[in-house]
KOLFI-618883 format. One record per residue (C-alpha): x, y, z; residue in three letters. Coordinates in steps of 0.001 Angstrom, whole numbers, always signed. Layout:
REM residues N
[[X; Y; Z]; "Ala"];
...
//
This chain:
REM residues 198
[[+79521; -14118; -46759]; "Met"];
[[+77219; -13524; -49722]; "Leu"];
[[+78687; -13769; -53188]; "Glu"];
[[+78961; -10146; -54382]; "Pro"];
[[+76566; -8429; -56759]; "His"];
[[+74223; -11283; -57704]; "Ser"];
[[+73629; -13014; -54334]; "His"];
[[+74569; -16413; -55697]; "Gly"];
[[+73782; -18270; -52479]; "Glu"];
[[+70170; -17099; -52559]; "Glu"];
[[+69944; -18091; -56213]; "Tyr"];
[[+71221; -21599; -55459]; "Val"];
[[+68794; -21957; -52546]; "Glu"];
[[+65922; -20905; -54819]; "Ser"];
[[+66946; -23478; -57429]; "Leu"];
[[+67067; -26190; -54770]; "Met"];
[[+63574; -25254; -53593]; "Glu"];
[[+62336; -25442; -57189]; "Leu"];
[[+63996; -28834; -57733]; "Met"];
[[+62425; -30132; -54517]; "Lys"];
[[+58997; -28821; -55548]; "Tyr"];
[[+59292; -30500; -58970]; "Leu"];
[[+60619; -33744; -57516]; "Gly"];
[[+63874; -33600; -59487]; "Val"];
[[+65914; -36793; -59086]; "Arg"];
[[+68646; -36150; -61645]; "His"];
[[+70544; -32948; -62487]; "Tyr"];
[[+72779; -32775; -65568]; "Cys"];
[[+75077; -29803; -66175]; "Arg"];
[[+76510; -29404; -69661]; "Ile"];
[[+78845; -26823; -71117]; "Gly"];
[[+81695; -26104; -73491]; "Ser"];
[[+85040; -24350; -73488]; "Met"];
[[+87788; -23584; -75965]; "Tyr"];
[[+90694; -26014; -75993]; "Gly"];
[[+93557; -27324; -78145]; "Pro"];
[[+91497; -29952; -79978]; "Gly"];
[[+91418; -29957; -83792]; "Pro"];
[[+88121; -29760; -85702]; "His"];
[[+89201; -32888; -87593]; "Thr"];
[[+88757; -35124; -84539]; "Arg"];
[[+85774; -35842; -82256]; "Pro"];
[[+85573; -33265; -79460]; "Pro"];
[[+87170; -34176; -76138]; "Val"];
[[+84574; -34311; -73369]; "Val"];
[[+85410; -34434; -69676]; "Thr"];
[[+82910; -35102; -66957]; "Gly"];
[[+81971; -36414; -63565]; "Ser"];
[[+79016; -38059; -61874]; "Ala"];
[[+77833; -38524; -58328]; "Ser"];
[[+77217; -42269; -58529]; "Asn"];
[[+78934; -45341; -59952]; "Asp"];
[[+76216; -46135; -62507]; "Ala"];
[[+76454; -42738; -64185]; "Phe"];
[[+80280; -42746; -63962]; "Arg"];
[[+80336; -46065; -65809]; "Glu"];
[[+77876; -44780; -68399]; "Arg"];
[[+80052; -41711; -69026]; "Leu"];
[[+83094; -43962; -69413]; "Arg"];
[[+81232; -46103; -71965]; "Gln"];
[[+80311; -42970; -73905]; "Leu"];
[[+83979; -41938; -74099]; "Gly"];
[[+83760; -39100; -71571]; "Val"];
[[+87081; -38604; -69791]; "Arg"];
[[+87037; -38207; -66028]; "Glu"];
[[+87449; -34562; -65075]; "Ser"];
[[+90642; -33719; -63197]; "Thr"];
[[+89966; -29979; -62989]; "Tyr"];
[[+91207; -28230; -59866]; "Glu"];
[[+90723; -24515; -59635]; "Gly"];
[[+88200; -21739; -59080]; "Pro"];
[[+84571; -22789; -59004]; "Thr"];
[[+81513; -21003; -60324]; "Thr"];
[[+77902; -20777; -59283]; "Ile"];
[[+77256; -23761; -61555]; "Leu"];
[[+79540; -25862; -59371]; "Ser"];
[[+77661; -24648; -56288]; "Leu"];
[[+74373; -25805; -57828]; "Val"];
[[+75869; -29253; -58467]; "Thr"];
[[+77189; -29513; -54905]; "Ile"];
[[+73867; -28384; -53428]; "Ala"];
[[+71977; -30876; -55614]; "Ala"];
[[+74195; -33724; -54416]; "Glu"];
[[+73704; -32654; -50803]; "Gln"];
[[+69951; -32769; -51432]; "Ser"];
[[+70190; -36383; -52608]; "Gly"];
[[+69891; -35594; -56322]; "Ile"];
[[+72053; -37618; -58718]; "Asp"];
[[+74311; -35329; -60725]; "Thr"];
[[+76252; -35524; -63965]; "Val"];
[[+78506; -32824; -65444]; "Ala"];
[[+79950; -32812; -68964]; "Met"];
[[+82284; -30206; -70470]; "Met"];
[[+83019; -30324; -74198]; "Leu"];
[[+86166; -28802; -75735]; "Gln"];
[[+85779; -26751; -78919]; "Leu"];
[[+88681; -25726; -81220]; "Pro"];
[[+90149; -22464; -79935]; "Ala"];
[[+91057; -21346; -83454]; "Tyr"];
[[+87472; -21661; -84725]; "Ala"];
[[+85367; -19515; -82424]; "Gln"];
[[+82003; -19819; -84110]; "Leu"];
[[+78851; -18077; -82968]; "Glu"];
[[+77195; -21499; -82839]; "Arg"];
[[+79392; -24583; -83134]; "Asp"];
[[+77134; -27251; -84637]; "Tyr"];
[[+79846; -29899; -84414]; "Arg"];
[[+79976; -29399; -80660]; "Gly"];
[[+76189; -29226; -80431]; "Leu"];
[[+75853; -32500; -82332]; "Asn"];
[[+78437; -34183; -80096]; "Ala"];
[[+76672; -33052; -76909]; "Met"];
[[+73253; -34125; -78179]; "Leu"];
[[+74725; -37532; -79009]; "Glu"];
[[+76113; -37829; -75470]; "Leu"];
[[+72812; -36797; -73891]; "Leu"];
[[+70985; -39305; -76095]; "Ser"];
[[+73320; -42067; -74946]; "Gly"];
[[+73206; -41047; -71303]; "Leu"];
[[+69416; -40845; -71090]; "His"];
[[+68420; -43304; -73841]; "Asn"];
[[+66791; -40524; -75867]; "Leu"];
[[+65824; -40719; -79524]; "Ser"];
[[+66635; -37317; -80996]; "Leu"];
[[+66388; -36257; -84632]; "Asp"];
[[+69803; -34668; -85195]; "Arg"];
[[+69781; -34619; -89014]; "Asp"];
[[+69598; -30820; -89320]; "Ala"];
[[+72345; -30341; -86714]; "Val"];
[[+74539; -32945; -88456]; "Arg"];
[[+74114; -31166; -91793]; "Gln"];
[[+75145; -27829; -90273]; "Glu"];
[[+78067; -29563; -88544]; "Ser"];
[[+79261; -31018; -91867]; "Asp"];
[[+78893; -27592; -93524]; "Arg"];
[[+80951; -25870; -90819]; "Gln"];
[[+83659; -28554; -90929]; "Cys"];
[[+83912; -28234; -94717]; "Ala"];
[[+84274; -24447; -94370]; "Ala"];
[[+86993; -24892; -91739]; "Leu"];
[[+88792; -27404; -93979]; "Asp"];
[[+88780; -24858; -96821]; "Asp"];
[[+90060; -22110; -94532]; "Ser"];
[[+92894; -24288; -93195]; "Val"];
[[+93903; -25407; -96716]; "Arg"];
[[+94522; -21767; -97648]; "Gln"];
[[+96868; -21107; -94708]; "Asp"];
[[+100114; -23116; -94370]; "Pro"];
[[+100551; -22008; -90731]; "Arg"];
[[+97051; -23185; -89923]; "Ala"];
[[+97814; -26521; -91618]; "Gln"];
[[+100903; -26986; -89429]; "Asp"];
[[+98933; -26034; -86315]; "Met"];
[[+96116; -28476; -87065]; "Val"];
[[+98596; -31272; -87861]; "Arg"];
[[+100308; -30719; -84512]; "Glu"];
[[+96970; -30672; -82705]; "Met"];
[[+96001; -33915; -84448]; "Glu"];
[[+99259; -35574; -83363]; "Ala"];
[[+98750; -34432; -79761]; "Thr"];
[[+95098; -35526; -79806]; "Tyr"];
[[+95981; -38968; -81202]; "Asp"];
[[+98795; -39444; -78674]; "Ser"];
[[+96527; -38461; -75779]; "Glu"];
[[+93883; -40878; -77029]; "Ala"];
[[+96516; -43614; -77166]; "Ala"];
[[+97738; -42712; -73669]; "Ala"];
[[+94181; -42899; -72352]; "Thr"];
[[+94067; -46469; -73611]; "Ser"];
[[+97494; -47096; -72028]; "Gly"];
[[+99569; -47177; -75212]; "Glu"];
[[+101966; -44237; -74842]; "Glu"];
[[+102668; -40910; -73155]; "Glu"];
[[+101068; -37841; -74763]; "Pro"];
[[+103457; -35176; -76109]; "Pro"];
[[+103339; -31534; -75054]; "His"];
[[+102281; -28794; -77430]; "Leu"];
[[+105062; -26843; -79084]; "Ser"];
[[+105847; -23465; -77462]; "Pro"];
[[+104594; -21658; -80591]; "Glu"];
[[+101228; -23447; -80570]; "Leu"];
[[+100902; -23004; -76813]; "Asp"];
[[+101519; -19231; -77193]; "Arg"];
[[+99010; -19065; -80047]; "Phe"];
[[+96264; -20740; -77984]; "Leu"];
[[+96999; -18591; -74934]; "Arg"];
[[+96817; -15464; -77124]; "Asp"];
[[+93406; -16541; -78442]; "Ile"];
[[+92203; -17163; -74893]; "Glu"];
[[+93527; -13785; -73708]; "Arg"];
[[+91857; -11900; -76571]; "Arg"];
[[+88607; -13806; -76052]; "Trp"];
[[+88536; -12891; -72342]; "Asn"];
[[+89443; -9215; -72790]; "Glu"];
[[+86453; -6866; -72381]; "Pro"];
[[+85447; -5146; -75592]; "Glu"];
[[+86363; -1494; -75885]; "Ala"];
[[+83228; +510; -75534]; "Gly"];
//
């Protein structure tokens, strides 16, 4: 059955034909989502790869193995079709702070460019992006300093982040978010996903 409205299957087939025509041997899908990570820590990145060499490279770069189970999108279909066509695939998803929904998150952009540089041995000039990232972080720091509730929230996120990092290295079990922080993040996600009144 065709995916409704946009005929996703035909789109994927067209992409595969284009990749074949261009002789594509490697497909890398990157993206971002809002999560419970604080802006005061490096972004959490999860990912997967279709072969052992790329999986090991992701591990060396600090990318956590994706354990996502749930609905898929057309992007997942492209990855599956690429693998079936013999193309090596890599997927990386970066988590951005849910409380700081910026039009362009330069901290996240800088982190992803750094990962892509490491994955593909690229030499990228990221000075301008780093400067914007530092500017945004400084602005977020100022905003948090003026709000005691935001300070508490960020401190809790930092503790959870640090515990999860320790658990990843086998040191201890990560704690759960407090009910208040969990409700806050879910409320942000709900408002973000609601269609705008028109």
